[in-house]
C-alpha positions, 0 to 999 in steps of 0.5 A: 586548622586542627586535625579534627577541623580538616575535611575527612579526605584530608585526614585520610591522606594524613593517616597514610604512611609516606610510602602509601602517599607516594604510591597514591601520588604515582597513581594520580599522576598516571591518571593525569597524564592519561587524561592529556595532562602536561607538566610543560609550563604555560608560555610566559610573555614577560620572560626574556626567553619568550619568543612567540614566533617559535611556539609550536602549538601543533606539536605532537601530544599538544606539547611544545616542540624541540628546537635544535640549537646550533653553534657557528664555527669558531 
């Protein structure tokens, strides 16, 4: 796809300087978080680390809760 074939919105994005793109990305990210977005990954039932009994859907902000890992003595 050439520049001329791209949608106008994409052309506008490409015409920005790297710093302008970074600043716009920050604004978009802040908006995403304000709308309740999260970067937490979705549960992966194929993962060996997936333990459904430890999911905590009721945690604050809808995010996964933290677990305390303890080592035994020795």
